[in-house]
C-alpha positions in Angstrom: 33.5 0.9 -30.2 33.3 3.1 -27.1 34.2 1.9 -23.7 32.7 3.3 -20.5 35.2 4.3 -17.9 34.2 1.4 -15.6 34.6 -1.1 -18.5 38.0 0.4 -19.4 39.2 0.2 -15.8 38.1 -3.5 -15.5 39.9 -4.4 -18.7 43.1 -2.6 -17.7 43.2 -4.3 -14.3 42.6 -7.6 -16.0 45.5 -6.9 -18.4 47.8 -6.0 -15.5 46.8 -9.1 -13.6 47.5 -11.3 -16.7 50.9 -9.6 -17.0 51.8 -10.3 -13.4 50.6 -13.8 -13.6 52.5 -14.4 -16.8 55.7 -13.0 -15.2 55.2 -15.1 -12.1 54.5 -18.2 -14.2 57.6 -17.6 -16.3 59.8 -17.2 -13.2 58.3 -20.2 -11.4 58.9 -22.4 -14.5 62.7 -21.6 -14.4 64.6 -23.4 -15.8 62.8 -24.5 -18.9 65.8 -24.8 -21.2 69.6 -25.3 -21.1 71.6 -23.0 -18.8 75.0 -21.8 -20.1 77.9 -21.2 -17.7 80.5 -18.9 -19.2 84.0 -19.4 -18.0 86.6 -16.6 -18.3 89.6 -19.0 -18.9 90.7 -21.6 -21.4 90.0 -25.3 -20.6 92.2 -27.1 -18.1 92.5 -24.7 -15.1 90.8 -24.6 -11.8 88.1 -22.2 -12.9 87.2 -24.5 -15.8 87.4 -27.7 -13.7 85.2 -26.1 -11.0 82.7 -25.1 -13.7 82.5 -28.5 -15.3 82.3 -30.3 -11.9 79.5 -27.9 -10.9 77.7 -28.2 -14.3 77.7 -31.9 -14.1 76.2 -32.0 -10.5 73.9 -29.0 -11.0 72.1 -30.2 -14.1 70.1 -33.1 -12.4 69.1 -30.8 -9.5 67.9 -28.0 -11.8 66.2 -30.6 -14.2 68.0 -29.0 -17.2 71.3 -29.4 -18.9 74.1 -27.0 -17.8 76.8 -26.4 -20.4 80.2 -24.8 -20.0 81.3 -22.2 -22.6 85.0 -21.2 -22.3 85.6 -17.6 -23.3 89.2 -17.1 -22.2 91.3 -14.0 -22.7 91.4 -10.3 -21.9 92.0 -11.1 -18.2 88.5 -12.3 -17.9 87.0 -9.3 -19.6 85.7 -11.2 -22.6 83.6 -13.6 -20.5 82.4 -10.9 -18.1 81.3 -8.6 -21.0 79.3 -11.5 -22.6 77.4 -12.2 -19.4 76.9 -8.6 -18.7 75.2 -8.1 -22.0 73.2 -11.4 -21.8 69.5 -11.5 -21.3 68.7 -11.2 -17.6 66.7 -14.4 -17.4 69.1 -16.7 -15.6 70.1 -18.8 -18.6 73.6 -17.2 -19.0 75.8 -17.3 -15.9 79.4 -16.4 -15.1 81.7 -18.8 -13.3 84.0 -16.2 -11.9 87.6 -16.3 -10.6 88.5 -14.0 -7.7 91.6 -12.6 -9.3 89.6 -11.5 -12.4 86.6 -10.2 -10.4 88.6 -8.1 -7.9 91.5 -6.9 -10.1 90.6 -6.9 -13.8 88.1 -4.0 -13.8 90.9 -1.7 -12.6 93.4 -2.8 -15.3 91.9 -1.0 -18.3 91.6 2.7 -19.0 88.0 2.3 -20.0 86.2 -0.2 -17.7 84.4 -2.9 -19.7 82.3 -4.0 -16.7 81.9 -3.4 -13.0 81.2 -5.6 -10.1 77.8 -4.0 -9.8 76.9 -5.4 -13.3 76.5 -8.8 -11.6 74.8 -10.3 -8.6 76.5 -13.2 -6.7 74.7 -16.5 -6.5 77.0 -18.7 -4.5 80.7 -19.3 -3.7 81.6 -22.7 -5.1 85.2 -23.4 -4.0 87.8 -21.5 -2.0 91.4 -22.8 -1.9 95.0 -21.6 -1.3 97.5 -21.7 -4.2 100.5 -23.9 -4.4 104.0 -22.9 -5.7 104.9 -25.5 -8.3 108.1 -25.8 -10.4 109.2 -28.0 -13.3 110.8 -31.2 -12.0 114.3 -30.5 -13.5 114.6 -27.1 -11.9 117.4 -27.6 -9.3 115.4 -26.6 -6.3 113.4 -28.7 -3.8 112.2 -26.1 -1.3 111.0 -22.5 -1.3 114.2 -21.2 0.4 116.2 -23.0 -2.3 114.0 -21.3 -5.0 114.7 -17.9 -3.4 118.4 -18.6 -3.3 118.5 -19.8 -6.9 116.6 -16.6 -8.0 119.0 -14.4 -6.2 122.0 -16.2 -7.7 120.3 -15.9 -11.2 118.5 -12.6 -11.3 115.9 -12.3 -14.0 116.6 -15.9 -15.2 113.5 -17.5 -13.7 110.1 -17.0 -15.4 106.7 -17.8 -14.0 103.4 -18.4 -15.7 100.1 -17.0 -14.7 96.5 -17.1 -16.1 96.8 -13.5 -17.1 97.8 -10.0 -16.1 96.1 -9.1 -12.8 95.3 -12.7 -12.0 95.9 -14.0 -8.5 98.8 -16.0 -9.9 100.3 -12.8 -11.2 99.8 -11.1 -7.8 101.3 -14.1 -5.9 104.3 -14.0 -8.1 104.8 -10.3 -7.4 104.2 -11.0 -3.7 107.0 -13.7 -3.8 109.3 -11.3 -5.5 108.7 -8.6 -2.9 108.9 -10.9 0.1 111.9 -12.8 -1.2 113.8 -9.8 -2.6 114.1 -11.5 -6.0 113.3 -10.6 -9.6 111.5 -13.0 -12.0 110.0 -12.7 -15.5 106.2 -12.8 -15.7 104.6 -14.7 -18.6 100.8 -14.3 -18.8 98.5 -16.8 -20.5 94.8 -17.1 -21.3 94.3 -19.5 -18.4 95.9 -22.1 -16.2 95.5 -24.8 -18.9 97.9 -23.4 -21.5 100.2 -22.2 -18.7 100.4 -25.7 -17.3 101.2 -27.1 -20.7 104.2 -24.8 -21.1 105.3 -25.5 -17.6 105.3 -29.3 -18.4 107.1 -28.5 -21.7 109.8 -26.5 -19.9 109.0 -23.2 -21.5 108.4 -21.7 -18.1 110.0 -22.5 -14.7 107.2 -22.2 -12.2 103.7 -21.1 -11.5 101.1 -20.7 -8.8 97.6 -22.0 -8.7 95.0 -24.1 -6.9 96.1 -27.7 -6.6 93.6 -29.8 -8.7 95.1 -29.2 -12.2 98.6 -29.9 -11.0 98.0 -33.0 -8.9 98.4 -35.7 -11.6 101.7 -34.2 -12.7 102.9 -33.8 -9.1 102.1 -37.4 -8.4 103.8 -38.6 -11.7 106.9 -36.6 -10.8 106.8 -34.2 -13.7 106.2 -31.2 -11.4 107.4 -30.5 -7.9 105.4 -28.6 -5.3 107.4 -26.3 -3.0 104.8 -24.7 -0.7 101.1 -23.9 -0.1 100.2 -20.2 0.1 97.6 -20.7 2.8 97.6 -20.9 6.6 97.3 -24.7 6.7 98.7 -27.6 4.7 96.5 -29.3 2.2 95.2 -32.8 2.9 96.0 -33.8 -0.7 99.6 -32.5 -0.2 100.4 -33.3 3.4 104.2 -33.0 2.9 104.1 -29.6 1.3 104.8 -26.9 3.9 102.9 -23.6 4.1 104.8 -20.5 3.0 104.8 -19.5 6.7 106.5 -22.8 7.6 109.0 -22.2 4.8 109.9 -18.8 6.2 107.7 -16.5 4.1 104.5 -15.8 6.0 103.8 -12.7 3.8 103.2 -14.9 0.8 99.5 -15.7 1.6 97.0 -16.0 -1.3 93.7 -17.8 -1.5 91.5 -18.1 -4.6 87.7 -18.4 -4.8 85.5 -19.5 -7.6 81.9 -18.3 -7.5 78.8 -18.2 -9.7 77.4 -14.8 -10.8 74.4 -13.7 -12.8 73.6 -10.4 -14.6 72.4 -7.8 -12.1 68.8 -7.6 -13.4 68.0 -11.3 -13.1 64.8 -11.6 -11.0 65.2 -12.5 -7.4 63.0 -15.7 -7.6 65.5 -17.1 -10.2 68.5 -16.2 -8.1 66.9 -17.8 -5.1 66.2 -21.0 -7.0 69.8 -21.2 -8.3 71.2 -20.4 -4.9 69.1 -23.1 -3.2 70.1 -25.7 -5.8 73.7 -24.7 -5.7 73.7 -25.1 -1.9 72.4 -28.6 -2.4 75.2 -29.4 -4.8 78.2 -27.9 -3.0 77.2 -29.2 0.4 76.9 -32.8 -0.9 79.5 -35.3 0.2 80.3 -36.2 -3.4 81.0 -32.6 -4.5 83.1 -31.9 -1.4 85.2 -35.0 -2.1 85.8 -33.9 -5.7 86.7 -30.4 -4.6 89.4 -31.4 -2.2 
């Protein structure tokens, strides 16, 4: 069947219009299925806890289930690579940790991902780290820890959530500022690091407060200082590192949600608006303290 030029043009324009309308409809319908939030750590740490707290609150706002998928290891590279390769439709997101996002891309000879592979949706939580030791370590203050480390060079070991994590950087920072030497023991996340700290396999660690609070309150762990400019409301008796005499030890973590770079703007805008509703709610703020 032959088509006149006018008929062909009319059909082509109709097809284009259908395509645009179909795309717009698909985007406006977001989300129409479960959203997966990939976490770059094992269960139990602040990144994981932040993701689970966010998923629980975000699901009802989105109108769809939000599930957490832990892909720990590789200093966050495993999770980041999964999300980078995922379909750019907004159904696979990355709950990212600042130490991994800023540092990890520079730790491998061949970069597995770049910051440009993702677009930020929203910052979820920002918090200073705490310096926490096992309860039977014979130190009660940060100056006592420094003195103990100087008297026992290389004897203390500290846990982190991986090479290049902010915990690792904070440990190196403390070594530099205090003129001490410790042994770094990297894990696949705060969860397993915390378990070994409780078990006495490591002496101290650094991290945001939530995973450690029950064990501090029970007396199994002891907090020495907060690595921020102000004391934490949840730990009012813990001095800042500046108050303890080491102002150069200053480290704050952030936990933010990212999407693959090619996810359409309407989807990002939808997620950002709903996330804003969640993180600004009184209930979420109370849990995040």
